[in-house]
C-alpha positions as CSV (number, residue, x, y, z in Angstrom):
1,X,-110.7,-58.4,18.5
2,X,-109.2,-59.4,22.0
3,X,-108.3,-63.2,22.0
4,X,-109.5,-65.3,25.0
5,X,-108.2,-68.6,26.2
6,X,-110.0,-71.5,27.3
7,X,-110.4,-70.3,30.7
8,X,-112.1,-66.9,29.5
9,X,-109.2,-64.8,30.2
10,X,-107.0,-62.7,27.8
11,X,-103.3,-63.1,27.2
12,X,-101.3,-59.8,27.8
13,X,-97.7,-58.6,28.2
14,X,-96.6,-56.9,31.5
15,X,-94.9,-53.4,30.6
16,X,-94.6,-52.2,34.3
17,X,-95.2,-53.3,37.9
18,X,-96.1,-50.9,40.7
19,X,-97.1,-52.5,43.8
20,X,-100.4,-54.5,43.2
21,X,-100.9,-52.8,40.0
22,X,-99.5,-53.6,36.5
23,X,-99.5,-52.0,33.2
24,X,-100.4,-54.6,30.6
25,X,-100.3,-54.6,26.8
26,X,-103.3,-56.3,25.1
27,X,-103.7,-55.9,21.4
28,X,-101.4,-52.7,21.1
29,X,-103.6,-51.3,24.0
30,X,-102.1,-50.5,27.4
31,X,-104.2,-50.5,30.6
32,X,-103.5,-50.8,34.3
33,X,-105.0,-54.0,36.0
34,X,-104.8,-55.3,39.6
35,X,-103.0,-58.5,40.5
36,X,-105.1,-61.1,41.9
37,X,-104.6,-61.8,45.6
38,X,-103.8,-65.3,45.2
39,X,-101.7,-65.2,41.9
40,X,-101.4,-68.4,39.9
41,X,-97.7,-68.8,39.0
42,X,-95.3,-71.6,37.8
43,X,-92.3,-69.9,39.2
44,X,-90.9,-71.8,42.0
45,X,-87.1,-70.7,42.2
46,X,-87.6,-66.9,42.5
47,X,-89.0,-64.4,45.0
48,X,-90.6,-62.1,42.4
49,X,-94.0,-63.5,41.1
50,X,-94.6,-61.0,38.4
51,X,-92.3,-58.6,36.7
52,X,-92.0,-56.7,33.6
53,X,-92.1,-58.9,30.3
54,X,-94.2,-61.5,31.9
55,X,-97.1,-62.9,29.8
56,X,-100.3,-63.0,31.9
57,X,-103.8,-64.2,31.6
58,X,-106.1,-61.2,32.6
59,X,-109.8,-61.6,33.3
60,X,-111.4,-58.7,31.8
61,X,-114.7,-57.2,33.3
62,X,-117.1,-55.0,31.8
63,X,-114.7,-53.4,29.3
64,X,-110.9,-53.7,28.4
65,X,-109.7,-51.0,30.7
66,X,-111.0,-53.1,33.7
67,X,-109.8,-56.5,34.7
68,X,-107.8,-58.8,37.2
69,X,-104.4,-60.6,36.4
70,X,-105.0,-64.2,37.4
71,X,-102.1,-66.1,36.2
72,X,-98.5,-65.7,35.1
73,X,-97.4,-67.8,32.1
74,X,-94.1,-69.7,32.3
75,X,-91.0,-67.7,31.5
76,X,-88.8,-68.5,28.5
77,X,-86.0,-66.4,29.6
78,X,-85.2,-64.2,32.9
79,X,-82.7,-61.5,34.0
80,X,-82.0,-61.8,37.7
81,X,-80.2,-60.3,40.5
82,X,-79.2,-61.6,43.9
83,X,-82.4,-61.2,46.4
84,X,-81.2,-59.2,49.5
85,X,-81.2,-61.6,52.6
86,X,-82.6,-64.5,50.6
87,X,-79.9,-67.2,50.1
88,X,-80.6,-69.5,47.2
89,X,-83.4,-67.3,45.9
90,X,-82.9,-64.9,43.0
91,X,-84.9,-61.7,42.3
92,X,-86.2,-61.6,38.7
93,X,-86.2,-58.1,37.3
94,X,-87.1,-58.8,33.9
95,X,-89.0,-61.7,31.9
96,X,-89.0,-63.1,28.3
97,X,-86.2,-61.0,27.2
98,X,-84.4,-62.0,23.9
99,X,-81.4,-59.8,24.2
100,X,-79.3,-58.0,26.6
101,X,-77.4,-54.9,25.5
102,X,-74.3,-54.7,27.7
103,X,-73.2,-50.9,27.4
104,X,-69.7,-50.0,28.5
105,X,-67.4,-46.9,27.6
106,X,-64.0,-47.1,26.0
107,X,-63.0,-44.3,28.2
108,X,-64.4,-42.0,30.8
109,X,-65.1,-44.2,32.6
110,X,-62.6,-46.9,31.6
111,X,-63.4,-50.0,29.8
112,X,-64.8,-52.5,32.3
113,X,-64.3,-56.0,31.1
114,X,-65.3,-57.4,34.4
115,X,-68.7,-56.0,33.9
116,X,-69.0,-57.4,30.5
117,X,-68.2,-60.9,31.7
118,X,-70.6,-60.7,34.6
119,X,-73.3,-59.6,32.3
120,X,-72.5,-62.3,29.8
121,X,-72.7,-64.8,32.2
122,X,-76.0,-63.5,33.7
123,X,-77.4,-63.4,30.2
124,X,-76.5,-66.9,29.3
125,X,-77.9,-68.4,32.8
126,X,-81.1,-66.7,31.9
127,X,-81.3,-67.8,28.3
128,X,-80.8,-64.3,26.9
129,X,-78.4,-63.5,24.1
130,X,-75.7,-61.0,25.1
131,X,-74.9,-58.0,22.9
132,X,-71.9,-55.8,23.7
133,X,-72.1,-52.0,23.1
134,X,-68.8,-49.8,23.4
135,X,-69.7,-46.4,23.7
136,X,-67.7,-43.2,23.5
137,X,-65.5,-44.4,20.5
138,X,-65.1,-40.7,19.6
139,X,-62.5,-40.7,22.4
140,X,-60.0,-43.2,21.1
141,X,-58.2,-44.3,17.8
142,X,-59.6,-47.1,15.9
143,X,-56.4,-49.4,16.4
144,X,-56.5,-49.1,19.9
145,X,-60.1,-49.8,20.0
146,X,-59.7,-52.9,18.0
147,X,-57.2,-54.3,20.7
148,X,-59.6,-53.6,23.4
149,X,-62.4,-55.4,22.0
150,X,-60.3,-58.3,20.4
151,X,-60.9,-60.8,23.3
152,X,-64.8,-60.6,22.6
153,X,-64.7,-60.3,18.8
154,X,-62.5,-63.5,18.7
155,X,-65.0,-65.4,20.7
156,X,-67.7,-64.2,18.1
157,X,-69.7,-62.0,20.6
158,X,-71.7,-59.3,18.8
159,X,-69.7,-56.1,19.5
160,X,-71.1,-52.8,18.2
161,X,-69.0,-49.6,18.7
162,X,-70.9,-46.5,19.1
163,X,-70.7,-42.7,20.0
164,X,-74.0,-41.5,21.2
165,X,-72.4,-38.0,21.3
166,X,-71.6,-38.2,17.4
167,X,-74.4,-40.5,16.3
168,X,-72.0,-43.2,15.2
169,X,-73.1,-46.9,14.8
170,X,-76.6,-46.2,16.4
171,X,-78.3,-47.5,13.4
172,X,-76.6,-50.9,13.7
173,X,-78.0,-51.1,17.3
174,X,-81.5,-50.2,16.4
175,X,-81.5,-53.1,13.8
176,X,-80.6,-55.5,16.8
177,X,-83.7,-54.4,18.5
178,X,-86.5,-54.8,15.8
179,X,-89.3,-57.3,16.6
180,X,-87.6,-58.5,19.9
181,X,-87.7,-57.8,23.5
182,X,-84.5,-56.2,24.7
183,X,-83.0,-55.1,28.0
184,X,-80.2,-52.6,28.5
185,X,-77.5,-52.7,31.3
186,X,-74.5,-50.4,31.9
187,X,-72.7,-48.6,34.8
188,X,-73.2,-45.0,35.8
189,X,-71.2,-42.6,33.3
190,X,-71.1,-44.9,30.4
191,X,-73.6,-43.1,28.2
192,X,-76.5,-45.3,28.5
193,X,-79.2,-42.8,28.8
194,X,-77.6,-40.8,25.6
195,X,-77.7,-44.1,23.7
196,X,-81.3,-44.8,24.5
197,X,-82.2,-41.1,23.5
198,X,-80.4,-41.8,20.2
199,X,-82.2,-44.9,19.7
200,X,-85.6,-43.2,20.2
201,X,-86.0,-39.7,21.6
202,X,-89.7,-40.3,22.5
203,X,-89.0,-43.6,24.3
204,X,-91.5,-44.4,26.8
205,X,-93.7,-41.2,26.1
206,X,-96.9,-43.5,25.3
207,X,-96.3,-45.5,28.3
208,X,-95.7,-42.5,30.5
209,X,-98.9,-41.0,29.4
210,X,-100.7,-44.0,30.5
211,X,-98.9,-43.9,33.9
212,X,-100.2,-40.2,34.4
213,X,-103.6,-41.2,33.5
214,X,-103.7,-44.1,36.1
215,X,-101.4,-42.2,38.5
216,X,-101.4,-43.5,42.1
217,X,-98.4,-41.3,43.0
218,X,-96.1,-44.3,43.8
219,X,-93.9,-45.0,40.8
220,X,-90.5,-43.7,40.7
221,X,-87.8,-43.3,37.8
222,X,-86.1,-46.5,39.2
223,X,-89.0,-48.7,38.2
224,X,-88.1,-51.2,35.6
225,X,-90.4,-51.1,32.5
226,X,-90.8,-52.1,28.9
227,X,-91.1,-49.6,26.2
228,X,-93.0,-50.5,23.1
229,X,-90.8,-49.7,19.9
230,X,-92.3,-48.2,16.8
231,X,-90.7,-50.8,14.5
232,X,-91.8,-53.7,16.8
233,X,-90.3,-55.2,19.9
234,X,-89.7,-53.6,23.4
235,X,-86.7,-51.9,25.1
236,X,-86.2,-52.0,28.9
237,X,-83.7,-50.0,30.8
238,X,-82.3,-51.1,34.1
239,X,-82.1,-48.1,36.2
240,X,-80.6,-48.6,39.5
241,X,-78.2,-51.5,38.6
242,X,-74.7,-50.1,39.1
243,X,-73.2,-53.7,39.9
244,X,-73.9,-57.1,38.7
245,X,-73.9,-59.8,41.1
246,X,-73.9,-63.2,39.4
247,X,-76.0,-65.8,41.2
248,X,-77.8,-68.8,41.1
249,X,-75.1,-70.7,39.3
250,X,-73.3,-73.8,40.6
251,X,-69.8,-73.1,41.1
252,X,-68.6,-76.2,39.4
253,X,-70.5,-75.3,36.2
254,X,-69.5,-71.5,35.7
255,X,-66.7,-72.6,33.4
256,X,-69.6,-73.4,31.0
257,X,-70.5,-69.8,30.7
258,X,-67.0,-69.1,29.4
259,X,-67.0,-70.4,25.8
260,X,-63.4,-70.4,25.5
261,X,-63.0,-72.5,28.6
262,X,-65.4,-75.2,28.2
263,X,-63.6,-77.1,25.3
264,X,-60.5,-77.3,27.3
265,X,-62.2,-78.6,30.7
266,X,-62.0,-82.2,29.3
267,X,-58.3,-82.1,29.2
268,X,-57.7,-81.1,32.9
269,X,-56.0,-83.7,35.0
270,X,-59.0,-83.9,37.7
271,X,-62.5,-84.4,36.6
272,X,-63.6,-82.0,39.5
273,X,-61.0,-79.4,38.6
274,X,-62.2,-75.8,39.5
275,X,-59.7,-74.3,37.3
276,X,-58.4,-72.0,40.1
277,X,-55.2,-73.6,41.5
278,X,-55.1,-77.4,40.6
279,X,-52.1,-79.1,39.1
280,X,-52.6,-80.3,35.4
281,X,-55.4,-77.8,34.8
282,X,-55.8,-77.0,30.9
283,X,-57.5,-73.7,31.6
284,X,-54.7,-72.3,33.6
285,X,-52.0,-73.8,31.1
286,X,-54.0,-71.8,28.3
287,X,-53.9,-68.5,30.4
288,X,-50.3,-68.8,31.0
289,X,-49.8,-69.3,27.1
290,X,-51.7,-66.6,25.9
291,X,-54.4,-68.8,24.6
292,X,-57.2,-67.4,26.8
293,X,-57.5,-63.7,27.8
294,X,-56.0,-62.9,31.3
295,X,-58.8,-60.4,32.1
296,X,-61.6,-63.1,31.3
297,X,-59.7,-65.6,33.5
298,X,-59.5,-62.8,36.1
299,X,-63.3,-62.3,35.8
300,X,-64.0,-65.9,36.1
301,X,-61.8,-66.2,39.5
302,X,-63.7,-63.2,40.9
303,X,-67.1,-64.6,40.0
304,X,-66.1,-68.0,41.6
305,X,-65.1,-65.9,44.9
306,X,-68.6,-64.2,44.8
307,X,-70.4,-67.7,44.2
308,X,-68.5,-69.3,47.2
309,X,-69.9,-66.5,49.4
310,X,-73.5,-66.9,48.6
């Protein structure tokens, strides 16, 4: 039974967007609907009125397979990237996501702490919980692995060590996905696709069948979409994202997204300390004395530089 709201529309979740058409899930059924010409949306700071994950009101017509998307509900979370050529306006690529799986490899390619830190900041700024996945652990010994991930485990970030090749640690990752909407990010070569195949070899089959049935010949493999999971929840890959550019954050508040830095900021000599080169900076002192990871601080500096160029 489809539940209608007071306006006579039915609530659904956007699975995929393709031009003016969207795949929308309503009561476990996925159908394709058109977007209303003048879409009602409460989003004011983004240049993307509707994305995968959005909750929308659909005005159904003669049957559930025909309808028009009339309104986008307010987003509880969002994952963004910089909008090309649009200063001060971010491009949302996913909405209403609960967790962000940040996939890196321990080797081949090398462990990229900078990518992890940018992804963590992006997740926190969008009200998403970051989860770190370190893949290809079959290529390194356990003691070296512990040293590499120490700066994150000490900060109580969830870290799962996996080998998609050897099927190690996959069950723990699957448990993180149940009943929630999760996005996955990772650079080329880290084994993200292999990891997704281990999680569910038939991932997206149901959705892709719907796409074929409603085919308009315009969708590509780089489109972002939610895949409903058998045990509940959704999983979204983010193909085409090779670098993460943090945006939409004020430089003066960036330190708040580094949990080890925020408690020390009140001890700085100057209230407006940027924690870059000021005398009496408690954070710089902590880095020099091994209380804050040099790699983490280096990430902070680089993100600050990027934000100054926005």
